[in-house]
Rosetta silent file (secondary structure, phi, psi, omega in degrees, C-alpha in Angstrom):
SEQUENCE: MKVSIIIPIYNVAPYIKNCLLSVFNQTYKELEIILIDDCGTDRSIDIAKETISLYGKDFSIKLIQHPYNKGLSAARNTGVKEATGEYIFFLDSDDELTPNCIELLISFFIKYPHIDFVVGKKIKTIGHPHEIKAHVKRTFKKEKKSYRITYNINGT
SCORE:     score description
SCORE:     0.000 S_00000001
   1 L     0.000  110.633 -177.520  254.505 -103.509 -146.972 S_00000001
   2 L   -79.737  137.380  176.520  256.354 -106.763 -147.314 S_00000001
   3 E  -111.256  126.433  173.966  259.562 -107.287 -145.304 S_00000001
   4 E   -92.641  118.162  176.548  262.215 -109.721 -146.545 S_00000001
   5 E   -97.877  117.992 -176.247  264.014 -111.298 -143.599 S_00000001
   6 E  -103.649  121.988 -175.533  267.424 -112.569 -144.705 S_00000001
   7 E  -126.948  101.676  172.079  268.994 -115.280 -142.533 S_00000001
   8 E   -71.393  138.911 -177.766  272.431 -116.667 -143.472 S_00000001
   9 E  -122.536  121.392  177.280  272.939 -120.144 -141.994 S_00000001
  10 L  -153.609  109.456  174.629  276.366 -121.519 -141.098 S_00000001
  11 L    50.968   57.189  179.902  277.044 -123.914 -138.210 S_00000001
  12 L  -128.278   34.903 -176.804  274.239 -122.687 -135.892 S_00000001
  13 L   -51.610  -40.729 -178.979  272.541 -126.005 -135.051 S_00000001
  14 L   -70.003  -12.414 -170.183  271.938 -125.068 -131.377 S_00000001
  15 L  -121.626  -19.642 -168.411  270.206 -121.774 -132.348 S_00000001
  16 H   -65.949  -36.387  178.210  268.486 -122.001 -135.710 S_00000001
  17 H   -58.956  -52.291  179.632  265.209 -123.484 -134.470 S_00000001
  18 H   -64.357  -33.269  174.988  264.601 -120.680 -131.981 S_00000001
  19 H   -60.127  -51.575 -179.006  265.687 -118.116 -134.530 S_00000001
  20 H   -64.798  -41.054  178.560  263.088 -119.379 -137.000 S_00000001
  21 H   -61.010  -37.255  178.931  260.364 -119.712 -134.367 S_00000001
  22 H   -66.368  -29.188  175.624  260.924 -116.081 -133.411 S_00000001
  23 H   -74.251  -44.792 -179.680  260.327 -115.103 -137.035 S_00000001
  24 H   -63.339  -25.206 -177.545  257.215 -117.297 -137.322 S_00000001
  25 L   -93.704   14.152  179.248  255.821 -115.697 -134.139 S_00000001
  26 L   -66.289  142.164  173.904  256.040 -112.112 -135.397 S_00000001
  27 L   -71.327  -26.693  175.757  252.942 -109.981 -134.923 S_00000001
  28 L   -88.817  123.824 -170.454  253.640 -108.479 -138.346 S_00000001
  29 L  -106.716   -7.468 -177.400  252.792 -111.180 -140.897 S_00000001
  30 L   -84.088   76.461 -171.747  253.635 -109.713 -144.307 S_00000001
  31 E  -122.948  147.731  166.465  256.995 -111.459 -144.397 S_00000001
  32 E  -120.977  125.317 -176.747  259.237 -113.186 -146.895 S_00000001
  33 E  -108.542  122.818 -176.888  261.852 -115.374 -145.255 S_00000001
  34 E  -117.594  115.770  178.098  265.070 -116.020 -147.155 S_00000001
  35 E  -104.998  131.393  178.755  267.479 -118.615 -145.770 S_00000001
  36 E  -114.287  114.985  175.369  270.954 -118.924 -147.254 S_00000001
  37 E   -80.256  112.026 -178.371  272.764 -122.235 -146.665 S_00000001
  38 L  -101.319   33.122  169.881  276.402 -121.229 -146.548 S_00000001
  39 L    61.835   50.075  173.102  277.656 -124.838 -146.458 S_00000001
  40 L   -71.038  175.001 -175.375  278.188 -125.424 -142.749 S_00000001
  41 L  -111.240    3.586  179.768  279.354 -128.768 -141.408 S_00000001
  42 L  -107.534 -163.246 -175.928  276.668 -129.334 -138.723 S_00000001
  43 L   -93.326   20.712 -175.666  272.931 -130.134 -138.905 S_00000001
  44 H   -52.991  -50.457 -177.711  271.784 -126.479 -139.161 S_00000001
  45 H   -65.585  -41.017  177.022  270.027 -126.875 -142.500 S_00000001
  46 H   -59.144  -44.583 -179.831  268.357 -130.150 -141.486 S_00000001
  47 H   -65.395  -41.343  179.843  267.024 -128.478 -138.326 S_00000001
  48 H   -61.150  -45.793 -179.212  265.872 -125.449 -140.335 S_00000001
  49 H   -63.647  -42.616  176.410  263.988 -127.717 -142.802 S_00000001
  50 H   -60.952  -44.792 -178.712  262.342 -129.643 -139.928 S_00000001
  51 H   -65.044  -40.387  178.075  261.303 -126.422 -138.221 S_00000001
  52 H   -64.462  -42.649 -178.590  259.896 -125.029 -141.464 S_00000001
  53 H   -64.489  -32.014 -179.069  257.903 -128.223 -142.143 S_00000001
  54 H   -85.374  -37.154 -170.089  256.337 -128.082 -138.656 S_00000001
  55 H  -123.596  -13.961 -170.145  255.786 -124.339 -138.197 S_00000001
  56 L  -103.173   17.546 -174.379  256.439 -122.436 -141.376 S_00000001
  57 L   -64.555  -25.174 -177.342  253.645 -123.500 -143.680 S_00000001
  58 L   -92.008   11.961 -174.728  251.920 -120.103 -143.670 S_00000001
  59 L  -120.345  152.650  171.450  255.008 -118.194 -144.783 S_00000001
  60 E   -84.216  113.552 -175.478  256.763 -117.436 -148.030 S_00000001
  61 E  -128.049  131.291  174.002  260.159 -119.115 -147.527 S_00000001
  62 E  -116.541  131.413  175.637  263.089 -119.392 -149.930 S_00000001
  63 E  -116.578  116.350 -176.204  265.984 -121.694 -149.149 S_00000001
  64 E  -116.267  131.979 -178.056  269.037 -120.940 -151.258 S_00000001
  65 E  -110.252  124.972  173.277  272.164 -123.069 -151.136 S_00000001
  66 L   -72.197  150.802  178.112  275.611 -121.712 -151.889 S_00000001
  67 L   -73.458  -19.627  177.299  277.869 -124.151 -153.792 S_00000001
  68 L  -158.987  167.572  179.817  280.592 -123.588 -151.148 S_00000001
  69 L   -65.281  120.449 -177.002  281.142 -121.454 -148.070 S_00000001
  70 L  -112.354  -11.915  179.505  281.277 -117.825 -149.192 S_00000001
  71 L    97.826  165.340 -174.355  281.016 -116.066 -145.820 S_00000001
  72 H   -59.256  -48.356 -177.412  278.458 -113.831 -144.124 S_00000001
  73 H   -61.488  -44.364  179.328  278.633 -110.834 -146.469 S_00000001
  74 H   -64.193  -39.120  179.198  278.226 -112.953 -149.596 S_00000001
  75 H   -63.025  -45.168  176.574  275.301 -114.849 -147.986 S_00000001
  76 H   -61.465  -41.052  178.548  273.567 -111.570 -147.176 S_00000001
  77 H   -64.215  -36.936  174.350  274.184 -110.291 -150.689 S_00000001
  78 H   -60.359  -42.928  178.558  272.630 -113.468 -152.097 S_00000001
  79 H   -63.937  -39.446  178.433  269.593 -112.825 -149.938 S_00000001
  80 H   -62.734  -41.944 -179.999  269.311 -109.217 -151.121 S_00000001
  81 H   -62.115  -30.507 -177.449  269.366 -110.384 -154.754 S_00000001
  82 H   -90.682  -15.335 -173.766  266.477 -112.772 -154.026 S_00000001
  83 L   -68.416  139.822  177.037  264.436 -110.380 -151.895 S_00000001
  84 L  -119.443   -0.160 -178.461  261.105 -109.078 -153.214 S_00000001
  85 L   -76.235  160.840  175.475  260.028 -107.127 -150.121 S_00000001
  86 L   -73.157  -24.204  179.935  259.887 -103.343 -149.899 S_00000001
  87 E  -129.769  153.995  177.965  262.117 -103.570 -146.818 S_00000001
  88 E  -122.385  137.050  175.777  264.993 -105.866 -145.831 S_00000001
  89 E  -124.595  123.724  175.480  265.814 -107.107 -142.344 S_00000001
  90 E   -92.459  125.769  179.022  269.086 -108.938 -141.687 S_00000001
  91 L  -124.302  121.947  174.335  268.799 -111.533 -138.940 S_00000001
  92 L   -71.896  140.266 -173.354  271.761 -113.551 -137.697 S_00000001
  93 L   -73.639   -2.259  173.264  270.837 -117.190 -137.330 S_00000001
  94 L  -106.698   13.551  178.709  271.998 -117.369 -133.726 S_00000001
  95 L  -113.374  165.524  176.972  269.697 -114.452 -132.731 S_00000001
  96 L  -131.042  149.228  177.387  265.976 -114.242 -131.931 S_00000001
  97 L   -97.333  148.084  168.426  263.446 -111.477 -132.491 S_00000001
  98 L   -72.380  153.184 -171.787  260.978 -110.180 -129.955 S_00000001
  99 L   -58.075  -29.221 -178.047  257.425 -110.915 -131.164 S_00000001
 100 L  -103.514   15.668 -175.183  256.708 -107.302 -132.129 S_00000001
 101 H   -55.268  -58.766 -176.105  260.112 -106.488 -133.591 S_00000001
 102 H   -65.741  -38.832  177.778  259.168 -106.115 -137.253 S_00000001
 103 H   -59.863  -43.564 -179.758  255.845 -104.436 -136.419 S_00000001
 104 H   -64.840  -45.176  179.814  257.676 -101.832 -134.305 S_00000001
 105 H   -66.423  -41.658  178.612  260.244 -101.090 -136.989 S_00000001
 106 H   -62.973  -34.211 -179.818  257.626 -100.886 -139.730 S_00000001
 107 H   -58.743  -29.934  176.074  255.594  -98.453 -137.613 S_00000001
 108 H   -71.531  -35.728  174.885  258.381  -95.911 -138.001 S_00000001
 109 H   -64.732  -36.938 -179.667  258.215  -96.160 -141.789 S_00000001
 110 H   -71.722  -43.941 -178.467  254.490  -95.555 -141.621 S_00000001
 111 H   -70.677  -36.245 -176.946  254.747  -92.641 -139.208 S_00000001
 112 L  -124.133   81.526 -170.988  257.751  -91.058 -140.940 S_00000001
 113 L   -67.108  -10.261 -178.727  257.476  -91.914 -144.657 S_00000001
 114 L   -93.122    2.070 -175.551  260.657  -89.940 -145.643 S_00000001
 115 E   -76.774  155.369  179.404  263.112  -92.016 -143.579 S_00000001
 116 E   -93.300  -38.100 -178.391  265.768  -94.111 -145.254 S_00000001
 117 E  -157.928  161.363  176.794  266.317  -96.871 -142.690 S_00000001
 118 E  -129.316  136.557  177.117  265.494  -98.064 -139.197 S_00000001
 119 E  -121.704  126.417 -179.974  267.907  -99.873 -136.870 S_00000001
 120 E  -112.795  151.995 -179.862  266.612 -101.737 -133.815 S_00000001
 121 E  -146.633  131.081  177.930  268.521 -103.065 -130.833 S_00000001
 122 E  -103.438  132.833 -178.546  267.303 -105.168 -127.936 S_00000001
 123 E  -127.568  125.255  171.557  269.088 -104.775 -124.626 S_00000001
 124 E  -101.342  125.614 -177.484  268.487 -106.971 -121.573 S_00000001
 125 L   -84.830  132.461  178.449  269.634 -105.265 -118.426 S_00000001
 126 L   -61.558  130.287  179.738  271.612 -107.401 -115.977 S_00000001
 127 L    91.767   -9.385  178.337  269.609 -107.994 -112.829 S_00000001
 128 L  -134.068   76.510 -172.445  266.310 -107.158 -114.541 S_00000001
 129 L   -64.001  -15.104  179.969  265.580 -110.127 -116.792 S_00000001
 130 L   -98.804   -2.396 -178.772  262.150 -108.797 -117.831 S_00000001
 131 L   -87.769  125.515  178.700  263.318 -105.322 -118.806 S_00000001
 132 E  -126.689  133.357  176.663  263.716 -104.802 -122.536 S_00000001
 133 E  -117.875  128.486  174.632  264.755 -101.567 -124.197 S_00000001
 134 E  -103.418  125.472 -179.746  264.335 -101.074 -127.916 S_00000001
 135 E  -111.296  116.299 -175.178  266.714  -98.466 -129.269 S_00000001
 136 E  -119.886  128.982  178.169  265.666  -97.266 -132.703 S_00000001
 137 E  -110.897  142.756  174.147  267.649  -94.899 -134.913 S_00000001
 138 E  -131.628  139.437  172.395  266.247  -93.198 -137.954 S_00000001
 139 E  -124.996  132.368  176.918  268.045  -91.201 -140.565 S_00000001
 140 E  -141.781  158.457 -178.907  266.144  -89.319 -143.207 S_00000001
 141 E  -107.074  137.717  176.405  266.921  -86.756 -145.882 S_00000001
 142 E  -146.970  122.436  178.373  265.093  -83.503 -146.333 S_00000001
 143 L    53.290   47.049  178.642  266.172  -80.703 -148.625 S_00000001
 144 L    63.077   17.941  175.430  269.674  -82.206 -149.109 S_00000001
 145 E  -116.855  146.265  175.656  270.289  -82.347 -145.351 S_00000001
 146 E  -102.806  140.339  177.867  270.572  -85.513 -143.265 S_00000001
 147 E  -126.314  143.721  174.782  268.964  -85.824 -139.855 S_00000001
 148 E  -122.549  124.888  179.127  269.422  -88.504 -137.256 S_00000001
 149 E  -119.705  130.424  179.575  266.694  -89.001 -134.670 S_00000001
 150 E  -116.234  133.342  178.966  267.145  -91.542 -131.868 S_00000001
 151 E  -123.278  143.801  171.268  264.257  -92.948 -129.814 S_00000001
 152 E  -113.705  127.787 -178.030  264.315  -95.178 -126.775 S_00000001
 153 E  -120.523  121.609  179.611  261.240  -97.341 -126.329 S_00000001
 154 E  -103.911  142.495 -179.219  260.789  -99.212 -123.091 S_00000001
 155 E  -163.706  177.249  176.782  258.570 -102.247 -122.711 S_00000001
 156 L  -120.269    0.000    0.000  258.277 -105.688 -121.202 S_00000001
């Protein structure tokens, strides 16, 4: 099951390298990475290209450039139009993924094939820098009824 990770890029020079490295270090490898250049004014795209050339050779990567700044929603919509994966993951370019993020989310689709979507959230607890909680919500439809099931997964 291929996952398309859509990353809009706009003025995130201090963060984009770590964002991309967190994608390249995923334990789940069936990924398509779609970067949308939304015409920022810093070196974000240059840094992204450098990072891809050094670390991204084993990945399917599309870099799409908007003709002018269209905003986050339009950048995400551009990514959705280009996506070929069975699933879509939106990643903000100033965020990073835990190494097993996509694998964990995909595991819910495998275990519960009737679900519509999965939402993950990473929380770092103040005072406990090594504690990570993944909060996953699932909604699925069965016999014209909607159900919401919430799971808390603790790990380090």
